[in-house]
C-alpha positions in Angstrom: 13.7 7.3 -17.4 12.9 9.7 -14.5 15.1 9.2 -11.5 13.3 7.1 -8.8 13.6 7.5 -5.1 16.1 5.5 -3.1 14.2 2.3 -2.4 15.7 1.2 0.9 17.3 3.7 3.3 16.9 2.5 6.9 13.9 3.5 8.9 13.6 4.4 12.6 10.9 3.5 15.1 8.0 6.0 15.0 6.3 7.1 18.2 3.6 4.6 19.1 5.3 1.6 17.5 5.3 -1.6 19.4 8.7 -3.0 20.3 9.4 -6.5 19.1 12.3 -8.7 18.2 13.1 -12.3 17.0 13.1 -13.6 20.6 9.5 -12.4 21.1 8.4 -14.0 17.8 10.1 -17.2 18.8 8.2 -17.2 22.2 4.9 -16.6 20.4 5.5 -19.5 18.0 6.6 -21.8 20.8 3.5 -21.1 22.8 1.0 -21.2 20.0 2.5 -23.0 16.9 5.2 -25.3 18.3 5.3 -27.2 14.9 7.1 -24.1 13.5 9.0 -22.9 16.5 12.3 -24.4 15.7 12.6 -23.1 12.1 15.2 -20.4 11.3 13.8 -16.9 11.9 15.0 -13.5 10.7 13.5 -10.1 10.2 12.8 -9.0 6.6 13.9 -5.4 6.0 11.0 -3.2 5.0 10.1 0.5 5.0 6.5 -0.5 5.7 4.8 1.4 8.5 2.0 -1.0 9.6 3.7 -4.5 10.0 6.9 -6.2 10.7 7.7 -9.4 8.6 9.9 -12.2 9.8 10.9 -15.0 7.4 10.3 -18.4 9.0 12.3 -21.2 7.5 12.2 -21.3 3.7 8.5 -21.4 3.1 6.8 -19.3 5.8 6.5 -15.8 7.1 5.3 -14.2 10.3 3.5 -10.9 10.1 3.0 -8.7 13.2 1.4 -5.3 13.3 3.8 -2.5 14.3 1.1 -0.2 15.5 -2.3 -0.6 17.3 -4.1 1.0 14.3 -3.1 -2.1 12.2 -5.0 -4.5 14.5 -7.4 -6.7 12.6 -5.5 -6.7 9.3 -4.5 -10.4 9.6 -8.1 -11.4 10.3 -9.3 -9.4 7.2 -6.8 -11.3 5.0 -7.7 -14.6 6.5 -11.4 -13.9 5.8 -11.2 -12.5 2.2 -8.0 -13.5 0.4 -8.9 -17.2 0.0 -12.1 -16.1 -1.7 -10.5 -13.4 -3.9 -7.2 -15.2 -4.9 -8.7 -17.6 -7.5 -9.9 -14.6 -9.5 -6.7 -12.6 -9.5 -3.9 -12.8 -12.1 -1.1 -12.1 -9.7 -0.1 -14.0 -6.5 -1.4 -12.7 -3.2 -0.6 -13.7 0.4 -1.7 -17.1 1.7 -2.6 -16.8 5.4 -2.2 -20.1 7.3 -2.8 -19.3 10.9 -4.0 -16.6 13.2 -1.9 -16.0 16.3 -3.3 -14.5 19.5 -1.9 -11.8 21.8 0.6 -13.2 24.2 4.1 -13.0 25.7 3.7 -9.3 26.2 2.6 -8.6 22.6 -0.9 -7.1 22.6 -2.3 -7.8 19.1 -3.2 -10.7 16.9 -0.7 -11.7 14.2 -0.4 -14.2 11.4 1.7 -17.0 9.8 1.7 -17.0 6.0 3.3 -18.9 3.1 6.4 -17.1 2.0 5.9 -15.4 -1.4 9.1 -15.4 -3.5 10.3 -12.2 -5.1 11.7 -8.8 -4.2 10.1 -5.4 -4.0 9.0 -4.1 -7.4 11.5 -1.2 -7.5 12.5 -0.2 -10.9 15.9 -1.9 -10.9 14.1 -5.2 -10.2 11.9 -4.9 -13.3 12.8 -5.5 -16.9 9.9 -3.4 -18.3 8.2 -0.8 -16.1 5.4 -0.2 -18.7 4.8 -4.0 -18.8 4.6 -4.1 -15.1 2.1 -1.2 -15.1 0.0 -3.1 -17.6 0.1 -6.2 -15.4 -0.9 -4.2 -12.3 -3.8 -2.6 -14.3 -5.0 -6.1 -15.1 -4.9 -7.1 -11.5 -6.9 -4.0 -10.5 -9.5 -4.7 -13.1 -9.8 -8.3 -11.9 -10.1 -7.3 -8.3 -12.8 -4.7 -9.1 -14.7 -7.5 -11.0 -15.0 -9.6 -7.8 -18.3 -9.6 -5.9 -18.0 -7.1 -3.0 -21.0 -8.4 -1.1 -20.2 -8.3 2.6 -16.9 -6.4 2.0 -15.6 -3.9 4.6 -16.8 -0.5 3.5 -14.7 2.6 3.2 -15.2 5.2 5.9 -13.5 7.3 8.6 -12.1 4.2 10.3 -10.2 3.3 7.2 -8.4 6.6 6.6 -11.1 7.6 4.2 -9.5 5.7 1.3 -12.3 4.7 -1.0 -14.5 7.5 0.3 -15.3 10.7 -1.6 -12.1 12.8 -2.0 -13.8 15.8 -0.3 -13.6 13.8 3.0 -9.8 14.4 2.9 -10.0 18.2 2.2 -9.2 19.7 5.7 -6.7 16.9 6.4 -4.9 17.4 3.0 -4.7 21.2 3.3 -3.3 20.9 6.8 -0.6 18.5 5.6 0.3 20.7 2.6 0.9 23.5 5.1 3.4 21.3 7.0 5.5 20.3 4.0 9.2 21.3 3.8 9.8 24.7 2.2 11.3 23.3 -1.0 7.9 21.9 -2.0 5.6 24.3 -3.7 2.7 24.5 -1.4 0.7 26.9 -3.6 1.0 24.7 -6.6 0.1 21.6 -4.6 -3.0 23.4 -3.2 -4.0 24.4 -6.7 -3.6 20.8 -7.9 -5.6 19.6 -4.9 -8.4 22.0 -5.7 -8.5 20.8 -9.3 -8.9 17.2 -8.1 -11.8 18.2 -5.8 -13.6 19.7 -8.8 -13.8 16.2 -10.5 -17.2 14.6 -10.4 -17.7 12.2 -7.5 -17.9 8.4 -8.0 -21.5 7.5 -8.9 -21.1 3.8 -9.3 -21.5 0.9 -6.9 -18.5 0.3 -4.5 -15.8 -2.0 -5.9 -13.0 -3.9 -4.2 -9.8 -1.9 -3.7 -6.5 -3.0 -2.2 -6.2 0.5 -0.7 -2.4 0.8 -0.5 -0.7 0.0 -3.8 2.9 1.1 -3.9 6.3 -0.4 -4.8 6.9 -2.1 -1.5 3.5 -3.8 -1.6 4.3 -5.2 -5.1 6.7 -8.1 -5.7 8.8 -8.8 -8.8 10.3 -12.1 -9.8 12.5 -12.7 -12.9 12.1 -9.1 -13.9 8.3 -9.2 -14.0 5.5 -8.2 -11.6 4.6 -11.4 -9.7 2.5 -10.6 -6.6 0.6 -8.0 -4.6 0.9 -8.1 -0.8 -0.4 -6.4 2.3 -4.1 -6.3 2.0 -4.6 -4.7 5.4 -6.5 -1.8 3.8 -8.7 -4.0 1.6 -12.3 -2.7 1.3 -15.0 -1.6 -1.1 -15.4 2.0 -2.3 -14.5 4.5 -5.0 -11.7 3.0 -7.1 -9.9 6.3 -7.5 -7.6 5.9 -4.5 -6.4 2.6 -5.9 -4.9 4.4 -8.9 -2.6 6.6 -6.8 0.1 4.0 -7.6 0.3 5.6 -11.0 2.1 8.6 -9.4 4.0 7.0 -6.5 5.5 4.2 -8.6 5.4 4.9 -12.3 7.1 7.4 -14.6 5.1 9.4 -17.2 5.4 6.8 -20.0 4.4 3.9 -17.8 1.6 6.0 -16.4 0.1 6.4 -19.8 0.2 2.7 -20.4 -1.4 2.1 -17.0 -4.2 4.6 -17.6 -5.0 3.0 -21.0 -4.9 -0.5 -19.5 -7.0 0.3 -16.4 -9.6 2.0 -18.7 -11.0 4.4 -16.1 -13.0 7.5 -16.9 -11.5 11.0 -16.8 -13.2 11.9 -13.5 -11.8 8.8 -11.7 -8.3 9.6 -13.1 -8.5 13.2 -11.8 -9.6 12.0 -8.4 -6.8 9.4 -8.4 -4.3 12.2 -9.0 -5.8 14.0 -6.0 -5.5 10.8 -3.9 -1.8 10.5 -4.8 -1.3 14.1 -3.7 -3.2 13.7 -0.5 -1.5 10.5 0.6 2.0 11.8 -0.2 1.3 15.2 1.5 0.3 13.3 4.7 3.2 10.9 4.7 6.0 13.4 4.3 5.5 15.5 7.6 4.5 12.4 9.6 7.5 10.3 8.6 10.0 13.0 7.9 12.4 11.9 10.6 11.7 8.2 10.9 11.0 6.7 7.4 13.2 8.1 4.7 12.1 5.5 2.1 8.5 6.5 2.5 9.4 10.2 2.4 11.4 9.8 -0.8 8.6 7.9 -2.5 6.1 10.6 -1.4 8.3 13.4 -2.7 8.5 11.5 -6.0 4.7 11.3 -6.1 4.3 15.0 -5.5 6.8 15.8 -8.3 4.9 13.5 -10.7 1.6 15.2 -9.8 2.9 18.7 -10.3 4.5 17.6 -13.6 1.0 17.0 -14.8 -0.5 20.4 -13.6 -3.3 21.4 -15.9 -3.7 18.0 -17.6 -7.0 16.1 -17.6 
């Protein structure tokens, strides 16, 4: 099996992140949800860039945005996940309460049920290909849900779900910023090949928007849950499939492609999305989030390993 990136090196605060600690979370709980304020509280280690998670007792979690750009994600999950969850074959977060800004913390935040499991890194799975098949089933079920009233992809959502061409200038700029050991010419050629794929002509469908190993949970060696729906929206499904390159090896990716049953043009755009996302993350998080950089390097390697494939 192909070597995977180190799943959990420590991260550093990135410029613009909000400072918070357990004492702040305890004050917020005491002021707004005193029924939970005395429960044990500890931070949950994560390489995620948008939110900080604290485990609260045995059955709850507190989720707070790290950055102002993540504002509104809790409200989105409260609005849509109860409606979508009954139609999905894997567990998803269960939001219980919306916290308001206070105690010096400027954003809304949420209390959720704790989902058991561990990040779906390869060592936590008995069968990567089986997990790929299960995730494909989840994606197909989500796309089958009625998107009426869904948030729509656009510039305010990082373009995910929009036409791939909307990322062109941004992606080329990021390729030029990549470390010298990454083949910028080959990546540019792969990007241009993805741009030549036909655009999505179907109706917008639901997409999670940020599928990757640390937004997937495993329990008992099997994929068990999908978390962090802050990027949930409706649009072109291609960006949803970028997980095939940032999480899977070549064999599991073949299983995933067959199970998700997308057309060739969508798969080609998906490869472009994997490239674009990874090329953006590496220069931005190069010195602050080694786990994300390692995963993005892996994704670029997988994309280049398929150069010339349809």
